[in-house]
C-alpha angles and dihedrals in degrees: 000000000000119000117259113257113247127198131169112239090227086067089050089053094055094045093048091051090055091050091049092045090057091057102034123047092189092066113106129178127211126190136183101227093290102095094130091053098040089044093233084122088087089060090046090056093047099042110015092164090062097045122091122190105202094184123228091330109106095167091053091046089056092052092048090051091049090054093047091052090059089057097058097270126127105219126196112199116202139196141113112307091244092058103036098040096030109033095034098039095115093050092047090050098045104028100036110016101041095051089035094232126185098252125136122210117210106196114186132182093038123168131012093306088086077090120181094025086079138209096324090062100033103094111198094158105059099097090052091050096047094044090062094059109095112243096009116138113215120202128180111179123207102214147355096283093049093043095054093047091046092055090052091047090050090054091053093047115092106226142034119324129184113207118193119207135174141220097222118088109246130203113261104240100169131075109230093210096063106021118119121193124197125175109245096017122109125211131230107221098172134016123228141155106207101063142337125244111205110194138170138196118340092002096065096080092044090050091052089052090049090051090055090053091048090053089059086060092050095258114131111206125190110217121207124188111213104192092163110057092175119062087029122210093239094168093060093046095046091049091050092048092053092047099046104024097219133067130199119189120201125191141153089233139077115296084230114086101349135096093314092053092047091051093047091049090056097043095046089063103033108025118004104217138167107261133191114198115205115191141088106334107222095294140108122250127239141217117283145103110309096236092049091049091053089055094047093049093045099249102118120101094260094053093044089051093049094048093048094047090053091046093052093050 
């Protein structure tokens, strides 16, 4: 059996920008002195006249992008999630969100899989922050195929979009030839009757692996990929809750304010359901290999399987 292809979604981001740049001359890319890491360097090489390195000045970069968007440009600002969502939050809120400008935010190195860079760089709060900004679309793609299509969908969308990418190479679970992406619409990856796993980003492939293990125990888990956390596909989640009776959310993000919170908000109003939230439990990360950190914080397939099995019983 051939090995599953793995690609980091930050690479997908850079490649998608180059493809878009070829088709749209109004696309500009801004970075905060991290182009090699965010992979916007590939756009810089292809279209240097449309690339602006703002230096280690994320707040200023945000303001520059806001100005460019009022002149007919479609700017993508890029940095680590911790710095663009965290350090530049006020500028994103007031300079992009409040006037509802057409700026896209490419946040790479999200979650604990930043690895050895440690807690200061491991942003597990960015989804919560971006969800609170009125009118902000929040997207967390699961693999290379979805990430590239999501970047293109963000370009077409009129308004601010937050795109969350990771450093760790992820299994490619979609077929490019037949995959359709729509902002605000979730995707059923596996059918099941005993419970529903609602996952996003890097946790989608691990959740699929956990579902396979559960099947061996006679537990049939439906798996839903929620690539768009805001606006949330409430209809799909409510339907799944009514059909299976239990919901498990899985995210490489704090259990406070992220996917799990968004799902609980929807279910509390439309279909009160027992929910288990799997994520980072109100703690900071630490330095270490990404795969080992996922194990320690209970986000690898084996831990997800064990937690769900206990929850079902």
